[in-house]
C-alpha positions in Angstrom: 92.9 37.9 92.7 90.0 40.0 94.1 87.6 39.2 97.1 85.9 35.9 96.8 82.4 36.3 95.5 81.1 34.1 98.2 81.8 37.0 100.6 83.4 34.9 103.5 84.2 38.0 105.6 82.3 40.4 107.7 81.2 43.9 106.3 84.1 45.7 107.9 86.8 43.3 106.6 85.4 43.4 103.1 85.5 47.2 103.2 89.0 47.3 104.5 90.2 44.8 101.8 88.3 46.8 99.1 90.0 50.0 100.1 93.4 48.2 100.2 92.7 46.7 96.7 91.7 50.1 95.3 94.6 52.2 96.6 96.5 53.8 94.0 99.2 56.5 93.8 97.7 59.8 92.5 100.2 62.4 91.2 97.7 64.7 89.5 95.7 66.2 92.5 93.4 69.2 92.8 93.8 71.7 95.6 90.4 70.9 97.1 88.9 68.3 99.4 85.5 66.5 99.7 85.9 66.6 103.3 86.4 69.5 105.8 89.9 70.4 107.3 88.5 69.4 110.8 87.6 66.0 109.3 91.0 65.6 107.8 92.7 66.6 111.0 90.5 63.8 113.0 91.4 61.3 110.4 95.2 62.0 110.5 95.2 62.5 114.3 93.5 59.0 114.9 95.8 57.3 112.4 98.8 58.7 114.4 97.3 57.7 117.8 96.2 54.2 117.0 98.9 52.8 114.8 100.8 50.0 116.7 104.4 50.5 117.8 107.0 48.1 119.3 106.7 48.2 123.1 104.2 50.9 122.8 106.9 53.4 122.1 104.6 55.8 120.1 107.8 57.3 118.4 106.0 58.7 115.2 105.5 62.4 115.0 103.1 63.9 112.4 102.4 67.4 111.3 99.5 68.2 109.0 99.9 71.0 106.5 96.7 72.5 104.8 96.2 75.4 102.3 98.9 78.0 102.4 101.0 76.0 104.9 101.0 73.0 102.7 102.2 75.2 99.7 105.2 76.4 101.9 106.8 72.9 102.0 106.9 72.6 98.2 108.0 76.1 97.9 111.0 75.0 100.3 111.7 71.9 98.1 111.8 74.0 94.9 114.1 76.6 96.4 116.5 73.9 97.8 116.6 72.0 94.5 117.1 75.2 92.5 120.0 75.8 94.6 121.5 72.4 93.8 121.0 73.2 90.0 122.8 76.4 90.5 125.7 74.7 92.4 125.9 72.2 89.3 124.6 69.3 91.4 121.6 68.6 89.2 121.3 69.2 85.4 119.2 72.1 84.6 117.2 70.3 81.9 116.3 67.5 84.2 115.1 70.1 86.7 113.0 72.1 84.3 111.6 69.0 82.5 111.1 66.7 85.3 111.7 67.7 88.9 110.1 71.3 88.8 106.9 70.1 87.2 106.6 67.4 89.8 107.1 69.8 92.7 104.6 72.2 91.2 102.1 69.4 91.0 102.6 68.7 94.6 102.2 72.3 95.5 98.9 72.4 93.5 97.4 69.6 95.8 95.5 70.4 98.9 97.6 69.2 101.8 100.7 67.4 102.9 101.4 65.2 105.9 104.9 65.3 107.2 105.9 62.1 109.0 108.8 61.9 111.5 110.4 59.6 113.9 111.6 60.9 117.4 114.6 58.7 117.8 115.6 60.3 120.9 112.4 59.1 122.5 113.6 55.5 122.0 116.6 55.7 124.4 114.8 54.3 127.4 113.4 51.4 125.3 117.0 50.6 123.9 118.1 50.4 127.6 115.3 48.4 128.8 115.5 45.9 126.0 119.2 45.9 125.3 119.3 42.7 123.5 117.2 44.4 120.8 118.7 47.8 121.0 120.2 47.7 117.6 116.7 46.9 116.1 114.7 49.6 117.9 115.2 52.3 115.2 114.2 49.7 112.5 111.0 48.9 114.5 110.3 52.7 114.7 110.6 52.9 111.0 108.3 50.2 110.5 105.8 51.7 112.7 106.1 54.9 110.8 105.3 53.1 107.6 102.3 51.6 109.0 101.1 55.2 110.1 101.9 56.4 106.4 99.8 53.5 105.1 97.0 54.0 107.5 96.8 57.8 106.8 97.0 57.0 102.9 94.1 54.6 102.8 92.1 56.7 105.2 92.4 59.8 103.0 91.5 57.5 100.1 88.4 56.0 101.8 87.0 59.8 102.0 87.5 60.5 98.4 91.0 61.9 98.3 94.0 60.8 96.3 97.5 60.7 97.7 101.2 60.0 96.9 104.3 59.3 99.1 107.4 61.4 98.7 110.9 61.4 100.4 112.5 64.7 99.8 114.2 64.3 103.1 116.9 65.0 104.0 117.2 67.9 101.4 114.4 69.9 102.9 115.0 68.9 106.6 116.8 72.0 107.8 114.3 74.4 106.2 111.3 72.4 107.5 112.6 72.4 110.8 113.0 76.2 110.9 109.7 76.9 109.3 107.5 74.8 111.6 109.8 74.9 114.7 110.3 71.2 114.7 112.3 69.6 117.6 115.8 68.5 116.7 115.1 65.0 117.9 112.4 64.6 115.2 113.9 63.1 111.9 111.7 63.6 108.7 111.1 60.3 107.1 108.3 60.9 104.4 105.6 63.3 103.1 102.3 62.3 102.0 100.7 64.7 99.4 97.0 64.6 99.0 94.0 66.2 97.3 91.1 65.5 95.1 92.2 63.2 92.2 92.3 65.1 89.1 92.3 62.0 86.7 91.6 58.2 86.8 94.9 56.3 87.3 95.9 53.1 85.2 95.2 49.7 86.6 98.1 48.3 88.6 100.0 45.3 87.5 100.9 42.6 90.0 103.5 39.8 89.8 102.1 36.4 90.3 101.1 36.1 94.0 102.5 32.5 94.1 106.0 34.0 93.7 105.5 36.2 96.8 103.2 34.2 99.1 103.3 30.6 100.6 100.9 28.9 103.1 101.6 25.7 105.1 99.4 23.7 107.3 96.1 24.8 106.0 93.1 22.7 106.8 
């Protein structure tokens, strides 16, 4: 179901919902951007700063990689996975026909956002709110997921396409060495982005009635 034709919401709400409805995963991306690197930096920086976190822990850590720095992370992924192929951990035909083309497509895009959680920064929160200590890491992951989504739809709203990857923990050690990442930061996801190279297919949805219920509505 799309937005009501009666437009009951204000302009900002309608714009946000429209962006949310139009978000898609784009795998074929060009190595160019309709906005400047400075604008991309501002966009990602603001999404990182203002996303909500439990008890204002601000545990998400984000690194923006552009141009040649972006290419490095996918060279790392290719090298690591080629090593697994040589060691017999991954069938070569699967690597050549599926994994390698995917990684090369990511490298051909414009940029990558690396998303981390600094779990060591949560120690004081766990001590202060001991009754929830076993949940704090989960809350941090939820906040990180919100950051991923906010960055994604923000990039989309500026004409960029994106996809979300999880090549962690395979690439963690090399990423940490390459960009001098603190040991307390744990890589949790990678957003690949660039100018969409093709239109993606319409997304199919399960009946919303099976996923959403409302009670007490006037």
